[in-house]
N, C-alpha and C positions, 0 to 999 in steps of 0.2 A: 833659691837662697835658703840656706839652713838657718833654723832658729837657734840663737845663742842662749844657753841656759842662764847666763849671767844677766840677761835682760828681764828675767821673770822671777817671781817669788811664789812660794808655796804657802798656802794657808787653808785651813778648813774650819775656822771658828768665826762666828758672826757675833757682833756686839749689838744686841737688840735694845733699842730705846725709842719706841714709837710715840711721837707726840704730834698730833695734828688738830686743826680746828676747821670747822665749816662756818661760813658767814656770808651774808649778802653783800654784793659789790656796792650797793647804795648805802652802806653804813655811814653813820656820822662819826666824827671824832676819829679820823684815820691818820696814819703816818704817811710818809712820802711814797710808800709802796701800796697804799690803799688798805693796809691791814689795820683793823680797829685797835686803838691804843688800849682799850679795855678788854682785849680778847681773852685774857686769862680768867675772866670772871664768868664762871659757868652759868650763873643765873641771868645773865643778860639775854634779852630776847634774840633768838635765832643765832646765837653764838654757841656752837656745839663742839664740845671737846670729845676726843676719842675715849673709848672705854677699856683699852688694853695697852700694855707697854711692849708687847711682843709682835702683834700682827694687826691687820686691818679688818678683822672680822666684824667689827661694829660699824664699819663705814657703810655697808649695804643697808643695814637697818636705819641708820641715821639719814641717809639720802631718801629712803622711802618715807620715813616719818616726817621729814621736813621738805618734801617735794614742793617746789615753787617758792620756798622761803630762803634757800641758800644757793649760791651759784659760784662760790669761791672755796678753794681748799688750800690751806697753808700747812706745810710740813716743816716743823721746827726740829732740826737736827741738834743733837747734843754736841756742843762745840768741843768739849774735852775728848770726844770720841773721833773727831775728824783728824785722820793721819795723812791728809793730803794738803798740798800747797794750793793757794788760790789759782796758780797757773795750771796745776793738774786738774782742779775742779773745772776751770774754764775749758780746758782741752776736752774733758769728758762731756761736758754739756754741749760743746760744739759738735762733737762726734754724734751724739744722740740726736741733736736737732737736724743735722744733715741727713740722717737716716730715718727721720720721722718717728724716732723712739721718744722724743720730747717735742713739745710744740715750739714754734718759731719764736714766741715771745719769752721763753723761759729765762734767758740770761738778762734781757732788758728789764723785765718786770719783777724779777725775784731779787731778794736781798742776799746775794751770795756771800758777802763779807760776814754776815751774821748767821749764815746758813739757814735762811728762811726761804722756802721754795713754794711758789704759788702756781696753782693750776686753775684754769677757768672751766667750770662745770657746765658745759653746754648740754641741754636736755637730750640732744640726739647723740651725744658722745657714746662710743661703744665701751662697755665695761671691760673688755679685754684690753683695749687701748689704755684706759685709765689705770689698769693694773700694771701694764708695762711701764707707763710713765712713772708711777709710784715706785716701781722696782728700780728704775734707773736712778731715782733720787736716793732711795734707801741704801743702795750699795755704796754711796759716798761715805756713809756712817758705818754700815754693818760689814761691808766687804771691800775696804779700800784697796786691798791687793788685787782684787778682781778688776777694779778700775785701772790700777797701774798696769796690769797685764793686758787689759783691753787697749789702753793707749799705746803700748809697745807693739802689739799685734797689728793695730790699724795704722798708726802713724809711722812707725819705723819699718814694718815688714809689709805694709800695704795689703794686708788681708782684709777682706770684706768684713764689715761690722757684724753681719749676720752669720758669717762663718766663724768669726773670732769669738762670738758669744759662747758656744759650747766648748771651745778650747779653753777659754779663760775660766769657765765654770768647772771644768775638770781640774784645773790648776788650783782654784781658790774658793770654791763654794762647798761648804760642809754638807749640805743636804739640798734636795731639790724642792722642798716644800714651798719656799717663797720664790722659786725660780720659774722661768718660762720654758725651760727644757729639762730633760731628765738627767743630763750630765752633771756629775758632781765629783768631788774628790773621793778617791778610793783608799782604803786602808793600806798603809805601808808604801804609798806611792811617793815619788819625788819628781822634781822638774825633769831630771835626767831620764827617768823611766817614762814620763809622759812624752817627752820629745823623741824617745826611742821607739816606744811601743803603742801609743794610743791610736785609736781609730774613731772616726766620727761618721754619723749618718748625715750626709750633706742635704738630704731632703728636709731635715729639721731646720737647717740654716735658711733654706729656700722658703720654708713655712713661715719663719719669722719675717722674712722680707715680704712675702705675699700678704700677710696679715697687716703689716704696717703700711704698705703702699695701697692696699685695697681693703680696708676694714669693713666697708659696707658689703662686700662680697662674701666675707667669711663669718661675720658676726651680725646677725639680724636684729639684735636687741639694742636697747639704749639704757643709759644709767637711770633714766626716768621710769624704766619698767624692768626691774630685776626681781627675780624670785629666788631667794635663798643665797647664802654666802658662797656656795660652790660655783655659782654662775659668774662670780667676780674673777675667778682665776683665768689666766690667759693660756695655760698649757693646752687645754682641749682645743681652743681655737687655732693655736699654732699647729696642732696635729691636723685639724680640718684643712688648713691652708697648705699642708705639705703635698707636693706632687708625688705621684706613684712612679718611683724610679727603679723599683725592683731591687734585687739583692746587691747589685753593683753600686748602690748608692753609698755604701760604707767605704770610706777612704782613709788610708793611712795618713798620719800627720805630715809626713814628708811631702805630700802633694798640696798642702795648704797654702803655700806661697806660689803655686802655679797660677800665672796671670790669666790664662784661659778659663780656669775653674772659677776664679774670683769674678771675672767679667760675666761669666754665665750665671753666677749667683745673683748678680745685680741686674741681669737682662730682663727685658719685658716679657719674654716667652720662656716657658719651661723646656722647650725643645733644645735650646742652646746647651743647657746643662746635661741633657741626655747624650748629646754628641760628645761632649768633653769627657764624660764618664766612660764612654766606649773606648776612647783613646787611652785613658789612664789605666783601665782594667784589661787591656789587651793581654 
């Protein structure tokens, strides 16, 4: 099946407005989502507000500083920046939950109507997984066209979420600083040129899948024991989880709807994808 350019949008700009709080789940005076009603008051005990409007660099320090005192994270998106419908938001959350990029409780326990998203901070949680979860939420605000493109790739064209991520990144992410893969929009590109010329290293897609399905295997750390902001990024752990597929792992976009390739990306063993790549690259 060929990808129809009318189903996708090109964009390379992100709208940054990071606002999050850390708090204990046993807080008093909470609303129906368990969020403290007085959460915006910085001086309240163990209610910690972020220190940046662009990134999450302060999160690692705050988790270390308040170890044992906070176990909830709430991300407050700026409503005026949300260019997605509630249906699109729910579609995206469902896709991420199904693929383990977001926790099972995300839709049920978050206030999606007011764009307040809650994560439970288990001490054993892997920092790379926390980063991926935050990234999936931040794209709702910062890169809505990425979300729209992902929904089209996954739900209409039945491309694996893990394979769709680098494609949508090439279509609609301006830089790879906050991303989990190195793919991003290139100068002068268009949707037409992407659908005609782009190529992708499918080992990166497999790396995303491997990390999300087996985080304990590829990330030995926990959010309770992190050293430095760089450790928070997921890119390196995706790279560690990538199988060694050789030079033939780079595939033209025309093959991205190949059902055998997509099944291999999702399979339990790396051997399946090796066999598929041999057939594609004959």
